N, C-alpha and C positions, 0 to 999 in steps of 0.2 A: 706386604705389598700396599700400595697407596690406597686401594679400595677396601682392604680387609676390614678396618673398623666400620666403615660405612655399611658394608654388607652384613657384618655380624651383629651390629648394634641397632641398625635402623630398619632393615627390611627382610633379612634372611630368616626364615623359619625352618626349624629342623624337626622331623618326625621322631617320635620315641619308639624304642623297641623294634627297630628295623631288622628284619631277618636277612643276614648276609650269607647264609649257608650256600646259596647258589654259586657264590664265588669259589667255593671249594670243590665244585664238581668240574673236574678238568677234562682233558682229552686223552684218549688212549693211544692215539697214533702220532705222538710227537716224534720229532727226529731223534733217533737213538745216537748216543755218543756225540752229541752236538759239541762242536768246537767253537767257543766264544771268540777265539782269535779271528774267525772268519767274518765277524761283524765289524771289527776295527776298521775305521775309515768312514767315508762319506756315502750315504745312501739317500735315494729319493723315495718318498712315500708316493706311490703311483696310483694306487687304487684302494678304496676303502668301503667298508660295509655300513658303518654307523654314521649317519649324517651329523649327529650331535658331537662327534669326537674326531672323525677322520678326514672330513672333506674340506679342510682349509686349503687355500691356494698356496702354491710356491713352497712346498715342504721339503726341506732337507734335514737329515738326521746324521749327526757325526758322533760315532762311538770312539772312545779312547780309553786306554788303560790309565787309571789314576796314578798320579805322581807318587813314586815310592813303592808301588805294587810290583810284585815279582811275576805276576801272571794275570790272566784275564778272568779270574774268578769273580771280579767285580769290574764294572765298566761305568764310565761317566758318559752321559748322553746329552749332547747339545741339540736342541730342537729349534728350527727356524721355520716360520710360517707367516702368511699374510691373513689378516682379517679384513674382509671387504666391508665398506660402508655402502648401504643401498644407494642406488643412483638417485632416488627421489629425495635423499637427504644430502645430496651433493657428490656422491661417489667417492672414489679414492680408496685407500687401504692403509691399514696400520701394519708395520713390520714388528714382529714379536720374536724374542729369543728366550727360550726356557731351558732349564737344566734339570736332569734327573740323574739319580745314582742307582744303577742296576746291580743286584746281587744275583749271580748266575748259579742257580741251584744245580744245573747239569754238571757244573765243574766242582761241586761240593758233595760228592756222592756219599760221604760219611754223615751228612746232615739229614734229618727226617724230611721227607718230601711227599706227604700223603696225596697231594693233588697231582703230582707228576709234572708240575710246572717246569718250564725251562729256565725262567728267571723271574724276579719280582722286583718291584720298586714301591716306594711310598714317598709322598711329598705333600705340598699344599698348592692349591690353585684357588684364587679369589677367596682366601680365608678358610677353605674347606680342606681338611686332610683327606687324602685318598690313598688307598692300597690297591695294587694292581698286579695280577699274575699274567705273565706272558707265556705262550705256548708256540714254539716253532713247529709248524705243521708240515712244512716242506721247504726245500732249498735246492739251489744249484750252485756249484762252484765255477760254472762257466764251461765245464767240459761236456763232451758228447753233444755239441751243437746246441746246448740249452744255455742261454745267457744267464748270468748270476741273478738270483732272486732269493728272498726269504718271504715265506707266507707266515704271518704272525696272527694268532688269535689272542684276545685278552679278556679277562674278567676282573672286575674290580668293584669297589664301593667307596662312596663318601658317606657322610652322615645323612645325606638325602636318600640313599638307597643304592641298589645294585646297578651296574651297567656292564655291557659287554660289546664286543665287536671284533673286527678282523681287518687286516690291511696287508698290502704287498710292498716290500722294499725292493728296489732295483738300482742298478748302477747308472741308469740313464733316466732322464726326466719322465719318459714314457715307457711303460713296460714293453719290451720288445715282443713282437708277434711270435717269435720263435720260442718264447718262454711260456706263452699263454696255455698251451696244452698241459704242461707240467703243473702249472699253478692250478688250473681247473681240476686236474686229477687229484692233487693234494687236498684241495678244498672239498671235493666230493667225498674223499676218504674220511674227512672230519665232519661230514654232514652239512657242509656249507655249499652254497650255490654261487659260483663265481659270476654268473650272469646277473646277480643282484648287487655286485660291487659297482661302484661308480668311479670313473676315471677322475683323478685329481689334476687340476690345471697347474702344471709346473712350467708354463711358458714364461712366467715372471715378466710381463710387459713393463717397459720403462717409459710409456707415454705420459705418465704422471709421476710426481714424487710422492713418497710415502707421507701420510698425514703427520707422522711424528718426525719428519725431516724439517729442521728449522728453515731450510731454504725453499720449502714447498709454497710458502706464501698463502697458506689457507686460513691463517688466523685461528688455528685450532687451539682450544683451551682445555683445561682440566674438566670443565663442564661438558665439552664435546666428548671427551674420553669416557666420562661417567655414563653419558647417554649411549655411547657405543656398546658399553659393557652391560648396563642394567636397563637400558631402554627396551621397549617392546621389540622382540625379535633380535635382541642383542646377544652378545657372547654368552652371558650367564644363562640365558634361556636355552642355549645349546648344551652347555656344559653341565648344568644342574637343573634339568626340567623339574618343575614343581616348586621352585624356590619362592614363587609369588604367593604361596599359601594354600595350594591345592591339598596339601597333606593335612590341613586343619579342618577340612570339610567333613 
């Protein structure tokens, strides 16, 4: 990525000997016999638990079977979201598109899976490699008057340390009220409190153009982009807290 050399060589500090063992402590109540084909298609991330990772506006996630694959034991994931620029700095938003490749452990029962994870992924963001385990804690296929949803918990790490959270996928931009009791129950069974989740704004207003739209007329430059990411309160503060040097103290 454009900013990786800047972050790696200029300002990013990495602690040594970080204990990542917490990532390997999974959940005991994941969905049994999970069918990854049920994820294929477009989902909205409607509610999230971790403000550093989950609560970006206008989030859609598109799962697809990779070209040439015979089944859904691996999935490609396209992630679309908005990053808001604070109003005091001019407002507006950046549109972002990311990709991840998921390996579905639940579909590879012959492979060791000591954490009981449903699937896992790894990739890079802002120059940092991350590893992430996903656990499907609850779901509905739309039957029995419960609209479709997936409740996902995740645990992962970068070189900066461990992180975890949870979120809800739904087929509508806002989690239908009829699904909330089932989501709340699945969360409680995993030791999570759905009341602590925050609703994600998926209204995607079009009153202004994206700052990375050449027709927006904002005069946005690479300097503005760097400030958005590494400035005080910027994206990197959300994604890798502590990157400014707290670990060196």
